[in-house]
C-alpha positions as CSV (number, residue, x, y, z in Angstrom):
1,M,10.7,9.1,-17.0
2,S,13.7,11.4,-17.4
3,F,14.7,13.4,-20.4
4,S,17.7,11.0,-20.6
5,L,15.3,8.0,-21.1
6,R,12.8,9.5,-23.4
7,T,12.9,12.8,-25.4
8,A,10.1,15.0,-24.4
9,V,8.0,16.2,-27.3
10,L,7.2,19.9,-27.7
11,L,3.5,20.0,-28.7
12,T,2.6,21.7,-31.9
13,A,0.3,24.7,-32.1
14,T,-3.0,23.3,-33.2
15,A,-6.4,24.9,-32.8
16,L,-9.1,22.3,-32.2
17,T,-12.8,23.0,-32.7
18,V,-15.8,21.1,-31.6
19,G,-19.1,22.4,-32.9
20,G,-17.4,25.6,-33.9
21,V,-16.1,26.3,-30.4
22,A,-12.4,26.0,-29.4
23,A,-12.0,22.9,-27.3
24,C,-9.8,22.6,-24.2
25,S,-6.6,21.1,-25.5
26,S,-3.0,20.7,-24.5
27,D,-1.7,21.7,-27.9
28,S,-3.3,25.2,-28.3
29,S,-0.6,27.8,-29.1
30,T,-1.8,30.6,-27.0
31,T,-4.2,29.3,-24.4
32,T,-5.0,25.9,-23.0
33,G,-8.6,26.0,-24.2
34,D,-12.0,27.5,-24.1
35,G,-13.6,28.8,-20.9
36,G,-16.9,27.3,-22.0
37,R,-15.9,23.9,-20.9
38,A,-16.5,22.9,-17.3
39,G,-13.6,23.8,-15.1
40,C,-12.0,26.2,-17.6
41,I,-11.2,29.8,-17.0
42,T,-13.7,32.1,-18.8
43,D,-12.1,35.5,-18.3
44,F,-8.4,35.2,-17.6
45,D,-6.7,37.6,-15.2
46,A,-2.9,37.1,-14.7
47,N,-3.2,38.3,-11.1
48,T,-5.8,35.8,-10.1
49,D,-4.9,32.6,-8.3
50,Y,-6.9,29.8,-10.0
51,F,-6.0,27.1,-7.5
52,P,-7.7,28.1,-4.3
53,D,-7.6,24.5,-3.1
54,K,-3.9,23.7,-2.9
55,Q,-2.5,20.3,-2.2
56,T,0.5,19.5,0.0
57,V,2.5,16.3,-0.4
58,D,3.4,15.1,3.1
59,Y,4.2,11.4,2.9
60,A,5.0,10.5,-0.7
61,E,8.7,10.7,-1.7
62,N,8.3,10.4,-5.4
63,F,6.2,13.3,-6.5
64,D,5.6,16.9,-5.6
65,I,3.3,19.8,-6.7
66,E,4.3,23.4,-7.1
67,Y,1.6,26.1,-7.7
68,H,1.6,29.2,-9.9
69,N,-1.4,31.4,-10.5
70,S,-2.7,29.5,-13.6
71,Y,-0.6,26.4,-13.7
72,Q,0.9,23.7,-11.5
73,V,4.3,22.0,-11.9
74,L,3.9,18.3,-11.1
75,T,7.3,16.7,-10.6
76,V,7.8,13.0,-10.5
77,R,11.0,11.3,-9.4
78,Q,12.4,7.9,-9.7
79,P,15.5,7.0,-7.6
80,G,18.6,7.1,-9.7
81,Q,17.0,9.1,-12.5
82,A,16.6,12.7,-13.3
83,D,13.3,14.3,-12.1
84,E,10.6,14.7,-14.7
85,S,8.3,17.7,-14.5
86,Y,4.9,18.2,-16.2
87,V,3.2,21.6,-16.5
88,L,-0.5,21.4,-15.8
89,T,-2.2,24.6,-16.9
90,R,-5.9,25.4,-16.2
91,C,-7.7,25.4,-19.5
92,G,-8.7,28.9,-20.7
93,A,-5.4,30.4,-19.5
94,P,-2.5,31.3,-21.8
95,K,0.3,28.8,-21.9
96,P,3.0,29.9,-19.5
97,E,6.4,31.0,-20.8
98,L,8.7,28.4,-19.5
99,T,12.5,28.5,-19.3
100,G,15.3,26.4,-17.9
101,D,14.5,22.9,-16.9
102,L,10.8,23.4,-17.7
103,A,11.4,24.7,-21.3
104,G,10.9,21.2,-22.7
105,A,8.4,19.9,-20.2
106,Q,5.3,18.2,-21.4
107,Q,2.2,20.4,-21.0
108,I,-1.3,19.3,-20.1
109,A,-4.5,21.3,-19.9
110,T,-6.5,20.6,-16.8
111,P,-9.0,19.4,-15.8
112,V,-8.3,16.3,-17.9
113,T,-11.5,14.6,-19.1
114,D,-9.9,12.2,-21.5
115,L,-7.4,10.1,-19.7
116,F,-5.6,6.8,-20.4
117,A,-4.1,5.0,-17.4
118,E,-2.1,1.8,-17.2
119,S,-2.2,0.4,-13.6
120,T,-5.0,-1.0,-11.5
121,T,-3.6,1.1,-8.6
122,H,-4.8,4.2,-10.4
123,L,-8.5,3.2,-10.4
124,P,-9.4,3.6,-6.7
125,S,-8.2,7.2,-6.8
126,L,-10.3,8.0,-9.8
127,E,-13.3,6.3,-8.2
128,A,-12.8,8.1,-4.9
129,L,-12.5,11.4,-6.7
130,G,-15.7,10.8,-8.7
131,K,-13.7,11.0,-11.9
132,L,-13.9,7.4,-13.2
133,D,-15.8,8.9,-16.2
134,A,-12.6,10.7,-17.2
135,L,-11.0,7.3,-17.8
136,T,-11.3,6.7,-21.5
137,G,-8.6,4.1,-21.8
138,F,-7.2,1.3,-19.6
139,A,-4.8,-1.6,-20.1
140,S,-7.3,-4.4,-19.7
141,A,-10.5,-5.0,-17.7
142,D,-9.3,-8.5,-17.0
143,Y,-6.9,-7.3,-14.3
144,V,-9.4,-5.1,-12.4
145,Y,-11.2,-6.1,-9.1
146,S,-13.6,-3.2,-8.7
147,E,-17.0,-4.1,-10.3
148,T,-17.7,-0.5,-11.0
149,A,-14.3,0.1,-12.7
150,R,-14.5,-3.2,-14.6
151,A,-18.0,-2.3,-15.9
152,H,-16.8,1.1,-17.0
153,I,-13.7,-0.2,-18.7
154,A,-15.7,-2.9,-20.5
155,D,-17.9,-0.2,-22.1
156,D,-17.4,0.2,-25.8
157,D,-16.4,3.9,-25.3
158,V,-13.3,2.9,-23.3
159,T,-10.2,1.7,-25.1
160,Q,-8.4,-1.4,-23.7
161,F,-4.9,-0.9,-25.0
162,A,-2.9,-3.7,-23.4
163,T,-5.1,-6.8,-23.5
164,A,-2.1,-8.8,-24.7
165,G,0.1,-7.5,-21.9
166,Q,1.9,-4.8,-23.9
167,V,0.8,-1.3,-24.7
168,D,-0.6,-1.0,-28.2
169,A,0.7,2.4,-29.2
170,E,-1.4,2.4,-32.4
171,A,-4.6,2.0,-30.3
172,V,-3.6,4.9,-28.0
173,V,-2.6,7.2,-30.8
174,A,-5.8,6.5,-32.7
175,Q,-7.9,7.7,-29.7
176,G,-5.6,10.7,-28.9
177,P,-6.3,11.1,-25.2
178,Q,-5.3,14.3,-23.4
179,A,-2.9,12.4,-21.2
180,F,-1.5,8.9,-20.7
181,V,-0.4,7.8,-17.2
182,T,2.0,4.9,-17.1
183,G,2.4,2.2,-14.5
184,G,5.9,3.3,-13.7
185,F,7.8,1.0,-16.1
186,E,9.4,1.8,-19.4
187,D,7.6,0.6,-22.6
188,P,8.7,1.0,-26.2
189,A,5.3,2.3,-27.0
190,F,5.8,5.5,-24.9
191,P,8.1,7.4,-27.3
192,V,5.7,6.6,-30.1
193,I,2.8,8.0,-28.1
194,E,4.7,11.1,-27.2
195,R,5.7,11.7,-30.8
196,A,2.0,11.8,-31.6
197,G,1.6,14.7,-29.3
198,I,0.1,12.8,-26.3
199,P,1.7,13.7,-23.0
200,V,3.0,10.6,-21.2
201,L,3.2,10.9,-17.4
202,D,5.0,8.5,-15.2
203,N,3.5,7.3,-11.9
204,Y,5.8,5.7,-9.3
205,D,3.3,5.0,-6.6
206,W,4.7,1.4,-6.3
207,L,8.1,2.8,-5.2
208,E,6.7,4.4,-2.0
209,T,7.6,2.4,1.1
210,D,5.4,4.4,3.5
211,P,1.8,3.1,3.0
212,R,0.5,6.6,3.5
213,G,2.8,7.8,0.8
214,R,1.5,5.3,-1.7
215,S,-2.1,6.3,-0.8
216,E,-1.1,10.0,-1.3
217,W,-0.8,9.5,-5.0
218,I,-4.5,10.2,-5.1
219,K,-3.3,13.9,-5.2
220,F,-1.5,13.2,-8.5
221,F,-4.8,12.3,-10.1
222,A,-6.5,15.2,-8.3
223,A,-4.1,17.6,-9.9
224,L,-5.0,16.2,-13.3
225,T,-8.7,16.2,-12.8
226,G,-9.2,19.4,-10.8
227,T,-10.4,17.6,-7.7
228,E,-7.9,18.9,-5.2
229,K,-10.4,19.6,-2.4
230,Q,-11.9,16.1,-2.6
231,A,-8.5,14.5,-2.6
232,T,-7.3,16.3,0.5
233,E,-10.5,15.4,2.4
234,T,-10.3,11.8,1.3
235,F,-6.6,11.4,2.1
236,D,-6.9,13.2,5.4
237,G,-9.6,10.8,6.5
238,I,-7.4,7.8,5.5
239,V,-4.5,9.1,7.5
240,T,-6.6,9.8,10.5
241,D,-7.8,6.2,10.6
242,Y,-4.3,4.9,9.8
243,D,-2.9,6.8,12.7
244,K,-5.7,5.7,15.0
245,Y,-4.9,2.0,14.3
246,T,-1.2,2.8,14.7
247,T,-1.8,4.2,18.2
248,L,-4.0,1.2,19.1
249,A,-1.2,-1.3,18.4
250,A,1.7,0.8,19.5
251,N,2.3,-0.8,22.9
252,Q,1.8,-4.4,21.8
253,T,4.5,-7.1,21.9
254,P,5.4,-7.9,18.2
255,V,4.0,-11.2,17.0
256,S,6.3,-13.4,15.0
257,I,5.0,-14.6,11.6
258,V,6.0,-16.7,8.6
259,P,6.1,-14.2,5.8
260,G,4.8,-15.4,2.5
261,L,4.3,-18.9,1.1
262,P,6.4,-20.7,-1.5
263,Y,5.7,-20.4,-5.2
264,Q,7.1,-22.8,-7.8
265,G,9.8,-23.9,-5.4
266,A,11.0,-20.4,-4.3
267,W,10.1,-18.4,-1.3
268,S,10.1,-14.6,-1.4
269,V,10.4,-12.7,2.0
270,P,10.2,-8.9,2.3
271,L,13.2,-6.9,3.3
272,A,12.9,-3.1,3.7
273,S,9.6,-2.6,1.9
274,Y,6.0,-1.4,1.9
275,S,5.0,-4.8,3.5
276,N,7.4,-4.5,6.3
277,E,6.3,-1.0,7.1
278,L,2.8,-2.3,7.5
279,Y,4.0,-5.2,9.6
280,A,6.0,-3.0,11.9
281,T,3.1,-0.6,12.4
282,A,0.8,-3.6,13.2
283,R,3.4,-4.9,15.7
284,I,4.3,-7.9,13.6
285,T,7.8,-9.2,13.0
286,H,9.7,-11.9,11.2
287,P,13.3,-13.0,11.0
288,W,14.2,-10.9,7.9
289,M,12.8,-7.6,9.2
290,T,16.2,-6.0,9.9
291,D,18.2,-7.7,7.2
292,P,20.0,-5.3,4.8
293,G,18.6,-4.7,1.4
294,T,15.3,-3.5,-0.1
295,G,12.4,-5.2,-1.9
296,S,12.4,-9.0,-1.3
297,L,14.8,-11.8,-0.8
298,Q,14.4,-15.1,-2.7
299,T,15.1,-18.1,-0.5
300,D,13.9,-21.6,0.0
301,L,11.6,-23.6,2.3
302,E,14.4,-25.1,4.3
303,T,15.7,-21.7,5.2
304,V,12.3,-20.3,6.1
305,F,11.5,-23.3,8.2
306,A,14.8,-23.1,10.1
307,R,14.1,-19.4,10.9
308,A,10.3,-19.2,11.2
309,G,9.0,-22.7,11.4
310,D,7.8,-22.1,15.0
311,A,6.1,-18.8,14.3
312,P,2.4,-19.0,15.4
313,V,1.0,-17.1,12.4
314,A,1.6,-17.2,8.6
315,I,0.7,-14.2,6.4
316,S,1.0,-14.1,2.7
317,N,-0.4,-12.7,-0.5
318,S,-1.0,-16.2,-1.9
319,S,-4.2,-16.9,-3.8
320,N,-4.7,-20.3,-2.1
321,R,-8.2,-20.8,-0.9
322,T,-7.5,-23.6,1.7
323,K,-4.7,-25.0,3.8
324,A,-5.2,-28.3,1.9
325,E,-4.6,-26.6,-1.4
326,A,-1.4,-25.0,-0.1
327,I,-0.1,-28.3,1.4
328,A,-1.0,-30.2,-1.8
329,A,1.4,-27.9,-3.7
330,E,4.1,-28.2,-1.0
331,P,3.5,-31.0,1.6
332,R,6.2,-29.8,3.9
333,L,4.1,-26.8,4.8
334,A,2.2,-29.1,7.2
335,E,5.3,-29.1,9.5
336,F,5.0,-25.3,10.1
337,A,3.4,-24.4,13.5
338,A,1.1,-21.9,11.8
339,F,-0.3,-24.7,9.6
340,R,-0.7,-27.1,12.5
341,D,-2.5,-24.5,14.5
342,G,-4.8,-23.1,11.8
343,Q,-3.3,-19.6,11.7
344,V,-2.6,-19.2,8.0
345,W,-3.8,-16.0,6.5
346,T,-3.8,-14.7,2.9
347,S,-4.9,-11.4,1.4
348,S,-7.0,-13.1,-1.2
349,K,-10.4,-12.6,0.4
350,R,-11.4,-10.3,-2.4
351,I,-10.3,-12.0,-5.7
352,T,-12.0,-12.3,-9.1
353,D,-12.2,-15.5,-11.1
354,A,-9.5,-14.0,-13.4
355,G,-7.2,-13.5,-10.4
356,A,-7.5,-9.8,-9.7
357,I,-6.8,-9.2,-6.0
358,D,-8.3,-6.1,-4.4
359,I,-5.4,-5.6,-1.9
360,Y,-3.4,-4.6,-4.9
361,E,-6.1,-2.1,-6.0
362,Q,-8.2,-0.7,-3.2
363,G,-5.6,-1.7,-0.7
364,V,-3.1,0.8,-2.2
365,L,-5.5,3.7,-1.6
366,R,-6.7,2.4,1.8
367,P,-3.7,1.3,3.9
368,D,-5.8,2.0,6.9
369,L,-8.0,-1.0,6.1
370,V,-5.0,-3.2,5.4
371,L,-3.5,-2.2,8.8
372,A,-6.7,-2.9,10.6
373,D,-6.8,-6.4,9.1
374,L,-3.2,-7.1,10.1
375,I,-3.7,-5.9,13.7
376,A,-6.8,-8.1,14.0
377,I,-4.7,-11.1,12.8
378,A,-1.8,-10.5,15.2
379,H,-3.7,-8.9,18.1
380,P,-7.3,-10.1,17.9
381,D,-8.1,-8.8,21.5
382,L,-7.6,-5.3,20.1
383,M,-10.2,-5.7,17.4
384,P,-13.1,-7.8,18.7
385,G,-15.6,-8.6,16.0
386,H,-13.4,-7.1,13.3
387,E,-14.8,-7.6,9.8
388,F,-11.9,-8.3,7.5
389,T,-11.6,-6.4,4.3
390,F,-8.7,-8.1,2.5
391,Y,-7.5,-11.0,4.6
392,S,-9.0,-14.3,5.4
393,R,-7.9,-17.4,7.3
394,L,-7.4,-20.5,5.3
395,Q,-9.6,-23.4,6.5
């Protein structure tokens, strides 16, 4: 969100009290809250560095973190828009005097313990950081795969603010969270939420094309929740495994696949994208890998059959459970070599009855597990006895 899209709201100077003690709040005029709360500064010293565990952003392109003694500047960028910066001040410290581009920046006291989040991709990070309890509002439990997260969100104390598909600004404002993290798309509710004094932070994890970059957004949530050390350790472990699998497959001859399956008469194939990055790393290829453009290309079955009908493997994100189910929807799929030979794979091994698929949730944080599955599909000799996490072969 840039200032050109939404006007940032300068928070009013309001002293909050809980049981007679000043609470940690983003709209305190002189400090960001009381040192009595866990994680807050109890005896502020301007010369002390209150961020001993600093995060570096190495793979993500769409956010960065800059450190000052008592506050961080979290900058989020969306291609084609102005950068948006948020000032995250450790509670108990005075609010920093900000000038220039930061003068109108939204300010949040950290660690945040009252957080609303919009996307299922946010949940694995909060779980991994041990901060799911900080999540006090979420769009809807219906879209969530994780049983732990779904149970937490279904609790009466957690507000579900988009059960009808759109953000209910009134429900958000009524609860007054310390911060609201968006799914990276504009919504008319956001300016309303900001005007109520609730900081709205954009999250563009979905724009990252490097799988490690998408995973690295765990550090975004660590900055909010004060779990920087845990985030670094978790992410470093993911990268280590990802790089291990990358090296394992590096010298293999790429295996040709049919990318995707048709849906309602259309066939979507990936161009320069997150999916193609994973395919290339797993030594998988398809006829559109080097085509110009980004995102995906909408085409038809005839075109796909002409270019990939002989490919020995098909890989898709379809929710089909069996080959027969897919062929019933489109009988011509039976003519593809991958269907004849029983090598049709989908990423719907872990799916709820409501249709929530875990590769869009846990798979975002754990690209190492996605990569391992893809290598096992394309180069099974490299992964004998592999236990698939997200993918399964249609029977």
